[in-house]
LOVEX-83085 format. One line per 10 residues: number of its first residue (from 1); their letters; for each residue x, y, z of N, C-alpha, C. Coordinates in nm, 4 decimals, decimal comma, padded with zeros to 6 digits. Example, Ala and Ser with C-alpha at 12.3 -4.5 7.8 and 13.67 -1.06 7.14 Angstrom:
1 = as = 01,3190/-00,5690/00,7800/01,2300/-00,4500/00,7800/01,3200/-00,3300/00,7800 ~ 01,2850/-00,2250/00,7080/01,3670/-00,1060/00,7140/01,2900/00,0030/00,7870
% end
This chain:
1 = mppviedklg = -09,7545/-00,8717/01,5434/-09,7737/-00,7398/01,4879/-09,8290/-00,7485/01,3443 ~ -09,9431/-00,6791/01,3162/-10,0037/-00,6843/01,1832/-09,9076/-00,6198/01,0797 ~ -09,9120/-00,6680/00,9584/-09,8253/-00,6119/00,8546/-09,8684/-00,4641/00,8186 ~ -09,7684/-00,3784/00,7828/-09,7919/-00,2459/00,7400/-09,8403/-00,2475/00,5921 ~ -09,9573/-00,1911/00,5724/-10,0217/-00,1884/00,4404/-10,0118/-00,0486/00,3767 ~ -09,9778/00,0540/00,4512/-09,9588/00,1842/00,3948/-09,8842/00,2764/00,4844 ~ -09,8223/00,3744/00,4204/-09,7461/00,4831/00,4885/-09,8189/00,6179/00,4615 ~ -09,8492/00,6930/00,5659/-09,9207/00,8172/00,5469/-09,8441/00,9322/00,6012 ~ -09,8292/01,0397/00,5221/-09,7565/01,1581/00,5682/-09,8556/01,2745/00,5602 ~ -09,8614/01,3545/00,6643/-09,9583/01,4651/00,6721/-09,8941/01,5967/00,7166
11 = livnwernlk = -09,9564/01,7069/00,6747/-09,9237/01,8385/00,7120/-10,0442/01,9221/00,7466 ~ -10,0520/01,9781/00,8655/-10,1705/02,0612/00,9053/-10,1150/02,1977/00,9547 ~ -10,1687/02,3020/00,8963/-10,1271/02,4430/00,9386/-10,2587/02,5214/00,9655 ~ -10,2550/02,5935/01,0795/-10,3714/02,6746/01,1132/-10,3275/02,8203/01,1435 ~ -10,4195/02,9133/01,1101/-10,3914/03,0554/01,1269/-10,5197/03,1204/01,1692 ~ -10,5186/03,2068/01,2671/-10,6406/03,2713/01,3154/-10,6031/03,4160/01,3625 ~ -10,7050/03,5092/01,3335/-10,6878/03,6456/01,3825/-10,8157/03,7101/01,4041 ~ -10,8297/03,7760/01,5203/-10,9512/03,8472/01,5560/-10,9237/03,9980/01,5565 ~ -11,0149/04,0705/01,4813/-11,0009/04,2127/01,4627/-11,1102/04,2878/01,5435 ~ -11,0917/04,4199/01,5554/-11,1937/04,4997/01,6169/-11,3214/04,5016/01,5348
21 = ggigysattk = -11,4338/04,5263/01,6048/-11,5624/04,5292/01,5368/-11,6253/04,3940/01,5246 ~ -11,5714/04,2945/01,5998/-11,6377/04,1644/01,5969/-11,6101/04,0829/01,4675 ~ -11,5066/04,1134/01,3984/-11,4662/04,0392/01,2765/-11,3496/03,9519/01,3054 ~ -11,3560/03,8263/01,2604/-11,2436/03,7331/01,2816/-11,2192/03,6530/01,1543 ~ -11,0934/03,6187/01,1295/-11,0462/03,5447/01,0128/-10,9736/03,4111/01,0643 ~ -10,9797/03,3133/00,9934/-10,9015/03,1898/01,0152/-10,8776/03,1194/00,8790 ~ -10,7705/03,0470/00,8803/-10,7349/02,9686/00,7645/-10,6709/02,8390/00,8070 ~ -10,7014/02,7296/00,7405/-10,6539/02,5957/00,7710/-10,6129/02,5212/00,6371 ~ -10,4929/02,4616/00,6448/-10,4477/02,3826/00,5321/-10,4130/02,2386/00,5821 ~ -10,4747/02,1417/00,5178/-10,4459/02,0011/00,5492/-10,4023/01,9312/00,4210
31 = lfktdrtdns = -10,2869/01,8688/00,4247/-10,2322/01,7883/00,3117/-10,1898/01,6495/00,3566 ~ -10,2299/01,5505/00,2874/-10,1947/01,4086/00,3200/-10,1456/01,3359/00,1921 ~ -10,0461/01,2475/00,2127/-09,9974/01,1653/00,1015/-09,9909/01,0205/00,1624 ~ -10,0571/00,9251/00,0917/-10,0622/00,7927/00,1387/-10,0015/00,6932/00,0301 ~ -09,9025/00,6205/00,0666/-09,8386/00,5192/-00,0217/-09,8764/00,3838/00,0315 ~ -09,9330/00,2935/-00,0550/-09,9719/00,1601/-00,0150/-09,8792/00,0554/-00,0672 ~ -09,8762/-00,0585/-00,0027/-09,7870/-00,1612/-00,0424/-09,8172/-00,2284/-00,1751 ~ -09,9389/-00,2034/-00,2300/-09,9772/-00,2493/-00,3584/-09,9393/-00,1561/-00,4669 ~ -09,8501/-00,0549/-00,4395/-09,8100/00,0453/-00,5307/-09,9108/00,1489/-00,5772 ~ -10,0261/00,1445/-00,5109/-10,1236/00,2544/-00,5289/-10,0956/00,3613/-00,4340
41 = elvdgdirfs = -10,1468/00,4880/-00,4624/-10,1208/00,6088/-00,3773/-10,2444/00,7006/-00,3859 ~ -10,2454/00,7865/-00,2738/-10,3551/00,8827/-00,2609/-10,2946/01,0107/-00,2088 ~ -10,3281/01,1182/-00,2752/-10,2945/01,2553/-00,2313/-10,4200/01,3310/-00,2174 ~ -10,4444/01,3835/-00,0926/-10,5702/01,4599/-00,0707/-10,5453/01,5798/00,0266 ~ -10,6297/01,6742/00,0137/-10,6140/01,7896/00,1039/-10,7348/01,8784/00,1090 ~ -10,7276/01,9738/00,2022/-10,8455/02,0701/00,2209/-10,7800/02,2009/00,2630 ~ -10,8054/02,3066/00,1812/-10,7605/02,4412/00,2175/-10,8888/02,5227/00,2484 ~ -10,8945/02,5772/00,3678/-11,0161/02,6428/00,4171/-10,9837/02,7807/00,4648 ~ -11,0788/02,8756/00,4263/-11,0726/03,0166/00,4729/-11,2104/03,0557/00,5285 ~ -11,2073/03,1070/00,6507/-11,3329/03,1379/00,7218/-11,3280/03,2821/00,7698
51 = vayrplqsrw = -11,4531/03,3448/00,7690/-11,4692/03,4774/00,8188/-11,5911/03,4765/00,9112 ~ -11,5775/03,5440/01,0252/-11,6918/03,5488/01,1224/-11,7214/03,6970/01,1520 ~ -11,8445/03,7307/01,1463/-11,8904/03,8642/01,1809/-11,9881/03,8609/01,2975 ~ -11,9452/03,9077/01,4149/-12,0358/03,8930/01,5325/-12,0072/04,0123/01,6257 ~ -12,0420/04,1339/01,5937/-12,0266/04,2487/01,6875/-12,1153/04,2291/01,8120 ~ -12,0747/04,2765/01,9219/-12,1463/04,2618/02,0493/-12,2802/04,3295/02,0436 ~ -12,2911/04,4453/01,9823/-12,4097/04,5266/01,9795/-12,5064/04,4967/01,8637 ~ -12,4673/04,4028/01,7723/-12,5459/04,3775/01,6516/-12,6395/04,2517/01,6748 ~ -12,7577/04,2621/01,6056/-12,8477/04,1470/01,6132/-12,8157/04,0447/01,5088 ~ -12,7131/04,0727/01,4266/-12,6710/03,9795/01,3201/-12,5477/03,9078/01,3647
61 = itlnrldfkf = -12,5404/03,7790/01,3301/-12,4170/03,6967/01,3336/-12,4060/03,6260/01,1995 ~ -12,2884/03,6473/01,1316/-12,2686/03,5809/01,0019/-12,1408/03,5026/01,0039 ~ -12,1412/03,3828/00,9547/-12,0280/03,2959/00,9393/-12,0149/03,2511/00,7979 ~ -11,8957/03,2667/00,7374/-11,8703/03,2276/00,5987/-11,7454/03,1344/00,5921 ~ -11,7620/03,0236/00,5180/-11,6509/02,9357/00,5089/-11,6326/02,8920/00,3603 ~ -11,5088/02,9049/00,3124/-11,4772/02,8603/00,1734/-11,3760/02,7513/00,1775 ~ -11,4092/02,6414/00,1117/-11,3127/02,5257/00,1129/-11,2747/02,4855/-00,0281 ~ -11,1500/02,4572/-00,0463/-11,1050/02,3895/-00,1703/-11,0522/02,2521/-00,1286 ~ -11,1258/02,1494/-00,1729/-11,0858/02,0145/-00,1452/-11,0446/01,9389/-00,2681 ~ -10,9439/01,8585/-00,2599/-10,8899/01,7824/-00,3766/-10,8373/01,6506/-00,3327
71 = dsntdilgik = -10,8403/01,5558/-00,4249/-10,7719/01,4303/-00,4071/-10,7337/01,3723/-00,5437 ~ -10,6224/01,2989/-00,5360/-10,5738/01,2330/-00,6588/-10,5344/01,0893/-00,6214 ~ -10,6090/00,9945/-00,6827/-10,5909/00,8499/-00,6493/-10,5369/00,7733/-00,7622 ~ -10,4308/00,7038/-00,7441/-10,3713/00,6124/-00,8458/-10,3791/00,4624/-00,8028 ~ -10,4557/00,3839/-00,8783/-10,4745/00,2448/-00,8363/-10,3589/00,1533/-00,8753 ~ -10,3676/00,0258/-00,8492/-10,2567/-00,0672/-00,8780/-10,2274/-00,0855/-01,0218 ~ -10,3211/-00,0456/-01,1079/-10,2934/-00,0566/-01,2569/-10,2419/00,0701/-01,3075 ~ -10,2236/00,1755/-01,2260/-10,1727/00,3035/-01,2738/-10,2728/00,3926/-01,3269 ~ -10,4029/00,3614/-01,3121/-10,5085/00,4479/-01,3566/-10,5329/00,5551/-01,2528 ~ -10,5372/00,6794/-01,2938/-10,5501/00,7959/-01,2022/-10,6865/00,8601/-01,2098
81 = trqrklienl = -10,7455/00,8865/-01,0954/-10,8705/00,9616/-01,0848/-10,8440/01,0779/-00,9940 ~ -10,9087/01,1968/-01,0303/-10,8927/01,3191/-00,9543/-11,0278/01,3803/-00,9278 ~ -11,0403/01,4461/-00,8137/-11,1592/01,5259/-00,7864/-11,1195/01,6614/-00,7178 ~ -11,1813/01,7647/-00,7656/-11,1555/01,9004/-00,7076/-11,2887/01,9627/-00,6742 ~ -11,3013/02,0153/-00,5521/-11,4282/02,0799/-00,5045/-11,4006/02,2199/-00,4525 ~ -11,4832/02,3151/-00,4956/-11,4806/02,4463/-00,4370/-11,6189/02,4653/-00,3702 ~ -11,6207/02,4816/-00,2419/-11,7403/02,4827/-00,1633/-11,7565/02,6057/-00,0787 ~ -11,8730/02,6711/-00,0941/-11,9071/02,7922/-00,0213/-12,0159/02,7563/00,0807 ~ -11,9995/02,7933/00,2095/-12,0956/02,7767/00,3075/-12,1164/02,9126/00,3804 ~ -12,2378/02,9633/00,3785/-12,2671/03,0902/00,4398/-12,3906/03,0698/00,5285
91 = tsnyliddwn = -12,3762/03,1125/00,6611/-12,4827/03,1102/00,7578/-12,4986/03,2437/00,8227 ~ -12,6185/03,2916/00,8297/-12,6431/03,4222/00,8903/-12,7623/03,4120/00,9885 ~ -12,7415/03,4614/01,1071/-12,8449/03,4471/01,2093/-12,8895/03,5919/01,2562 ~ -13,0222/03,6141/01,2651/-13,0754/03,7430/01,3059/-13,1660/03,7267/01,4318 ~ -13,1312/03,7998/01,5342/-13,2079/03,7945/01,6614/-13,3208/03,8947/01,6499 ~ -13,4470/03,8446/01,6303/-13,5631/03,9307/01,6160/-13,5884/04,0042/01,7500 ~ -13,5942/03,9325/01,8561/-13,6090/03,9851/01,9866/-13,5509/03,8849/02,0885 ~ -13,5747/03,8949/02,2178/-13,5225/03,8086/02,3155/-13,5748/03,6639/02,3101 ~ -13,6816/03,6449/02,2346/-13,7525/03,5167/02,2318/-13,7527/03,4499/02,0956 ~ -13,7169/03,5257/01,9931/-13,7262/03,4785/01,8505/-13,6021/03,5075/01,7698
101 = qisfnfglky = -13,5654/03,4121/01,6886/-13,4562/03,4281/01,5966/-13,4742/03,3511/01,4665 ~ -13,4101/03,3969/01,3595/-13,4199/03,3323/01,2284/-13,2787/03,3270/01,1671 ~ -13,2545/03,2134/01,1015/-13,1214/03,1938/01,0348/-13,1442/03,1668/00,8929 ~ -13,0428/03,1992/00,8095/-13,0412/03,1750/00,6693/-12,9142/03,0981/00,6287 ~ -12,9360/02,9974/00,5410/-12,8227/02,9142/00,4979/-12,8088/02,9221/00,3404 ~ -12,6855/02,9381/00,2899/-12,6580/02,9346/00,1512/-12,5381/02,8448/00,1266 ~ -12,5499/02,7598/00,0296/-12,4362/02,6753/-00,0082/-12,4217/02,6637/-00,1596 ~ -12,2985/02,6566/-00,2058/-12,2670/02,6531/-00,3429/-12,1436/02,5572/-00,3580 ~ -12,1567/02,4595/-00,4488/-12,0446/02,3663/-00,4678/-12,0173/02,3448/-00,6155 ~ -11,8889/02,3583/-00,6548/-11,8444/02,3383/-00,7897/-11,7504/02,2190/-00,7896
111 = vvdtfdkdey = -11,7788/02,1114/-00,8597/-11,7068/01,9883/-00,8611/-11,6512/01,9525/-00,9988 ~ -11,5246/01,9152/-01,0057/-11,4588/01,8650/-01,1258/-11,4024/01,7342/-01,1018 ~ -11,4515/01,6318/-01,1750/-11,4078/01,4893/-01,1624/-11,3298/01,4508/-01,2864 ~ -11,2111/01,3875/-01,2722/-11,1336/01,3417/-01,3871/-11,1074/01,1962/-01,3693 ~ -11,1577/01,1205/-01,4751/-11,1316/00,9759/-01,4835/-11,0434/00,9425/-01,6019 ~ -10,9184/00,9208/-01,5708/-10,8093/00,9000/-01,6758/-10,8081/01,0264/-01,7625 ~ -10,8678/01,0236/-01,8841/-10,8593/01,1414/-01,9705/-10,9937/01,2125/-01,9847 ~ -11,0954/01,1601/-01,9195/-11,2266/01,2191/-01,9235/-11,2516/01,3098/-01,8042 ~ -11,3204/01,4233/-01,8250/-11,3452/01,5222/-01,7203/-11,4934/01,5624/-01,7199 ~ -11,5473/01,5693/-01,5974/-11,6896/01,6026/-01,5774/-11,6921/01,7094/-01,4692
121 = sgitnllgse = -11,7919/01,7990/-01,4808/-11,8090/01,9092/-01,3806/-11,9576/01,9261/-01,3511 ~ -11,9820/01,9878/-01,2371/-12,1270/02,0167/-01,2060/-12,1328/02,1150/-01,0881 ~ -12,2509/02,1795/-01,0739/-12,2765/02,2738/-00,9658/-12,3985/02,2291/-00,8796 ~ -12,3816/02,2472/-00,7509/-12,4842/02,2108/-00,6645/-12,5171/02,3322/-00,5692 ~ -12,6435/02,3636/-00,5408/-12,6857/02,4693/-00,4565/-12,7649/02,4301/-00,3440 ~ -12,7497/02,4965/-00,2316/-12,8373/02,4772/-00,1115/-12,8867/02,6125/-00,0637 ~ -13,0148/02,6233/-00,0312/-13,0758/02,7468/00,0222/-13,1803/02,7012/00,1254 ~ -13,1710/02,7648/00,2464/-13,2685/02,7279/00,3510/-13,2761/02,8321/00,4618 ~ -13,3719/02,8040/00,5477/-13,3883/02,8958/00,6604/-13,4446/02,8169/00,7786 ~ -13,4207/02,8691/00,9001/-13,4722/02,8100/01,0241/-13,5179/02,9119/01,1188
131 = yrhdlsdrfd = -13,6364/02,8901/01,1798/-13,6885/02,9842/01,2808/-13,7015/02,9168/01,4149 ~ -13,6579/02,9846/01,5197/-13,6641/02,9266/01,6541/-13,7256/03,0264/01,7543 ~ -13,8088/02,9684/01,8438/-13,8767/03,0476/01,9446/-13,8565/02,9892/02,0794 ~ -13,8121/03,0747/02,1725/-13,7807/03,0336/02,3105/-13,9107/03,0193/02,3874 ~ -13,9375/02,8980/02,4406/-14,0522/02,8793/02,5300/-14,0215/02,9284/02,6701 ~ -13,8969/02,9167/02,7030/-13,8482/02,9661/02,8410/-13,6956/02,9871/02,8294 ~ -13,6358/03,0051/02,9413/-13,4833/03,0238/02,9408/-13,4125/02,8966/02,9059 ~ -13,4804/02,7803/02,9134/-13,4118/02,6534/02,8969/-13,4682/02,5728/02,7738 ~ -13,5817/02,6021/02,7229/-13,6447/02,5176/02,6169/-13,6914/02,6114/02,5018 ~ -13,6784/02,5546/02,3801/-13,7167/02,6263/02,2609/-13,7652/02,5228/02,1526
141 = vgahahtyys = -13,8377/02,5772/02,0551/-13,8899/02,4978/01,9474/-13,8435/02,5655/01,8148 ~ -13,8355/02,4905/01,7067/-13,7967/02,5421/01,5777/-13,8513/02,4679/01,4599 ~ -13,8413/02,5364/01,3424/-13,8912/02,4762/01,2247/-13,7967/02,5231/01,1099 ~ -13,7644/02,4305/01,0180/-13,6726/02,4696/00,9111/-13,7212/02,4109/00,7762 ~ -13,6722/02,4764/00,6712/-13,7013/02,4338/00,5306/-13,5779/02,4615/00,4502 ~ -13,5314/02,3626/00,3701/-13,4200/02,3738/00,2868/-13,4457/02,3119/00,1407 ~ -13,3788/02,3802/00,0464/-13,3909/02,3338/-00,0943/-13,2541/02,2987/-00,1470 ~ -13,2453/02,1905/-00,2190/-13,1180/02,1395/-00,2660/-13,1325/02,1111/-00,4182 ~ -13,0453/02,1704/-00,5000/-13,0575/02,1585/-00,6435/-12,9258/02,1236/-00,7080 ~ -12,9251/02,0206/-00,7878/-12,8034/01,9706/-00,8545/-12,8234/01,9995/-01,0084
151 = tnsstmkyst = -12,7290/02,0655/-01,0696/-12,7378/02,0880/-01,2109/-12,7034/01,9625/-01,2969 ~ -12,6264/01,8703/-01,2331/-12,5889/01,7512/-01,3067/-12,7077/01,6697/-01,3467 ~ -12,7962/01,6485/-01,2490/-12,9126/01,5687/-01,2729/-13,0453/01,6518/-01,2934 ~ -13,0277/01,7841/-01,2807/-13,1430/01,8741/-01,2895/-13,2565/01,8337/-01,1983 ~ -13,2219/01,7949/-01,0744/-13,3208/01,7529/-00,9792/-13,3181/01,8461/-00,8565 ~ -13,4328/01,8601/-00,7993/-13,4437/01,9439/-00,6751/-13,4983/01,8611/-00,5604 ~ -13,4366/01,8730/-00,4453/-13,4794/01,8052/-00,3253/-13,5134/01,8979/-00,2197 ~ -13,5982/01,8549/-00,1184/-13,6380/01,9446/-00,0170/-13,6253/01,8752/00,1199 ~ -13,6054/01,9591/00,2242/-13,6075/01,9080/00,3625/-13,6851/02,0036/00,4458 ~ -13,7852/01,9503/00,5174/-13,8659/02,0264/00,6120/-13,8759/01,9489/00,7405
161 = glsfgwnmsr = -13,8705/02,0210/00,8540/-13,8820/01,9519/00,9770/-13,9075/02,0418/01,0995 ~ -13,9285/01,9815/01,2139/-13,9522/02,0418/01,3413/-13,8505/01,9935/01,4401 ~ -13,8199/02,0755/01,5435/-13,7271/02,0307/01,6455/-13,7567/02,0987/01,7821 ~ -13,7066/02,0321/01,8846/-13,7319/02,0788/02,0264/-13,5863/02,0873/02,0894 ~ -13,5609/02,2090/02,1408/-13,4281/02,2343/02,1956/-13,4255/02,2476/02,3454 ~ -13,3075/02,2100/02,4080/-13,2947/02,2179/02,5502/-13,1571/02,2846/02,5808 ~ -13,1580/02,3962/02,6505/-13,0396/02,4616/02,6921/-12,9933/02,3951/02,8269 ~ -12,9047/02,3005/02,8095/-12,8674/02,2193/02,9280/-12,7971/02,3063/03,0297 ~ -12,7102/02,3935/02,9895/-12,6423/02,4849/03,0818/-12,5861/02,5947/02,9929 ~ -12,5183/02,6905/03,0490/-12,4631/02,7985/02,9665/-12,3649/02,7443/02,8672
171 = niwlsigynf = -12,3850/02,7840/02,7393/-12,2940/02,7392/02,6274/-12,3169/02,5937/02,5841 ~ -12,4139/02,5209/02,6380/-12,4433/02,3885/02,6002/-12,5890/02,3688/02,5553 ~ -12,6127/02,3247/02,4307/-12,7425/02,3231/02,3713/-12,7646/02,1850/02,3032 ~ -12,8793/02,1208/02,3256/-12,9132/01,9916/02,2669/-13,0537/02,0071/02,2063 ~ -13,0698/01,9553/02,0816/-13,2021/01,9542/02,0209/-13,2310/01,8227/01,9618 ~ -13,3587/01,7824/01,9567/-13,4048/01,6584/01,8932/-13,5116/01,6997/01,7951 ~ -13,4985/01,6500/01,6723/-13,5824/01,6894/01,5650/-13,6276/01,5752/01,4708 ~ -13,7199/01,6066/01,3827/-13,7658/01,5068/01,2873/-13,7942/01,5781/01,1533 ~ -13,7392/01,5202/01,0454/-13,7583/01,5745/00,9123/-13,8599/01,4864/00,8329 ~ -13,9560/01,5459/00,7784/-14,0623/01,4788/00,7065/-14,0073/01,4383/00,5635
181 = dgfedrdfsa = -13,9188/01,5094/00,5073/-13,8482/01,4784/00,3866/-13,7085/01,5347/00,3964 ~ -13,6126/01,4925/00,3072/-13,4794/01,5384/00,3204/-13,3812/01,4924/00,2139 ~ -13,2563/01,5243/00,2385/-13,1477/01,4926/00,1511/-13,0167/01,4914/00,2350 ~ -12,9090/01,4441/00,1764/-12,7769/01,4387/00,2452/-12,6717/01,4906/00,1512 ~ -12,5806/01,5669/00,2071/-12,4595/01,6153/00,1376/-12,3666/01,6687/00,2461 ~ -12,2565/01,5942/00,2680/-12,1629/01,6228/00,3774/-12,0851/01,7475/00,3538 ~ -12,0782/01,8027/00,2304/-11,9973/01,9151/00,1973/-12,0664/02,0427/00,2477 ~ -12,1977/02,0406/00,2706/-12,2686/02,1605/00,3172/-12,2856/02,1524/00,4640 ~ -12,2450/02,2590/00,5375/-12,2554/02,2542/00,6820/-12,4003/02,2476/00,7344 ~ -12,4911/02,3083/00,6610/-12,6328/02,3010/00,6989/-12,6984/02,1670/00,6822
191 = agytatgpyi = -12,6365/02,0790/00,5960/-12,6917/01,9456/00,5671/-12,6663/01,8521/00,6772 ~ -12,6220/01,8881/00,7866/-12,5964/01,7923/00,8979/-12,7260/01,7501/00,9607 ~ -12,8380/01,8216/00,9362/-12,9667/01,7831/00,9888/-13,0775/01,7889/00,8847 ~ -13,0479/01,7598/00,7648/-13,1488/01,7694/00,6562/-13,1928/01,6274/00,6042 ~ -13,1350/01,5224/00,6585/-13,1742/01,3875/00,6118/-13,3161/01,3494/00,6608 ~ -13,3880/01,2705/00,5920/-13,5194/01,2286/00,6325/-13,5142/01,1473/00,7646 ~ -13,6097/01,1741/00,8495/-13,6208/01,1032/00,9763/-13,5660/01,1791/01,0979 ~ -13,5484/01,1155/01,2119/-13,5074/01,1796/01,3353/-13,3606/01,2152/01,3300 ~ -13,3283/01,3175/01,4104/-13,1876/01,3570/01,4212/-13,1671/01,4280/01,5578 ~ -13,0374/01,4330/01,5971/-13,0049/01,5031/01,7184/-12,8869/01,6013/01,6910
201 = rfrmkfdqdt = -12,8932/01,7235/01,7422/-12,7935/01,8195/01,7314/-12,7427/01,8560/01,8682 ~ -12,6047/01,8684/01,8764/-12,5449/01,9105/02,0021/-12,4495/02,0204/01,9784 ~ -12,4548/02,1277/02,0504/-12,3669/02,2381/02,0284/-12,3046/02,2732/02,1637 ~ -12,1741/02,3078/02,1590/-12,1005/02,3495/02,2809/-12,0121/02,4627/02,2468 ~ -12,0140/02,5704/02,3222/-11,9233/02,6809/02,3069/-11,8173/02,6758/02,4101 ~ -11,6882/02,6763/02,3803/-11,5852/02,6644/02,4835/-11,5282/02,8026/02,5139 ~ -11,5220/02,8353/02,6449/-11,4532/02,9552/02,6903/-11,3975/02,9189/02,8291 ~ -11,3552/03,0245/02,9017/-11,2944/02,9990/03,0308/-11,3871/02,9425/03,1368 ~ -11,5183/02,9579/03,1125/-11,6130/02,9059/03,2185/-11,6818/02,7761/03,1746 ~ -11,6520/02,7191/03,0579/-11,7236/02,6031/03,0100/-11,6987/02,4810/03,0991
211 = andiqnamn = -11,5733/02,4608/03,1434/-11,5448/02,3383/03,2331/-11,6273/02,3454/03,3554 ~ -11,6403/02,4603/03,4185/-11,7250/02,4736/03,5462/-11,8680/02,4517/03,5134 ~ -11,9179/02,4985/03,3979/-12,0547/02,4746/03,3629/-12,0886/02,3253/03,3395 ~ -11,9930/02,2536/03,2791/-12,0145/02,1096/03,2555/-12,0168/02,0359/03,3896 ~ -11,9263/02,0663/03,4779/-11,9297/02,0003/03,6074/-12,0538/02,0325/03,6868 ~ -12,1024/02,1524/03,6851/-12,2227/02,1909/03,7579/-12,3499/02,1150/03,6982 ~ -12,3478/02,1031/03,5656/-12,4623/02,0315/03,4999/-12,4638/01,8908/03,5314 ~ -12,3487/01,8215/03,5436/-12,3413/01,6786/03,5765/-12,3759/01,6573/03,7290 ~ -12,3438/01,7569/03,8066/-12,3826/01,7417/03,9523/-12,5315/01,7674/03,9752
% end
């Protein structure tokens, strides 16, 4: 049996509520404490609040997520480092007609880093849009452009690309794309497909009919 090098204690709490008018709320709290055999320790967590607006008769669908992430790490010498992040992710989709849609992405991140007694902070922004056109009931094409700006380094990065989508079955969608330029930031939800080069996106919506749809697609 390998030796135990750390003990980890975690707490996860979820809350969700759907209201009339297509509005839903959810909240998640994740807390973890890790004690290592070398006397170092780590405390980290993520407190998330989300709001979804998706009325059945509306052409708009809007999702908003606010995260507060934090961690405190103490090394074997007793030196402590801390990081706190407040992250806003907003995505809104508008259905132009039965064949065309456009989405908008906005991200804002405020970070505070503490190294022993020194403290640093910075703000990062993300702004982008994507347009998709249905070629048929099963295939679609899209183009996107995103801008990423960091106040710490006063630099601006861009991501532009094209993609081809395939509606494999109801509630299951796969797309393959390529970005001519790009950037990476895991804290922004839209940044999952903004890195330079090829990428694959896979989306699945689960409801009471999803299992049957998957089985039919495999057959």
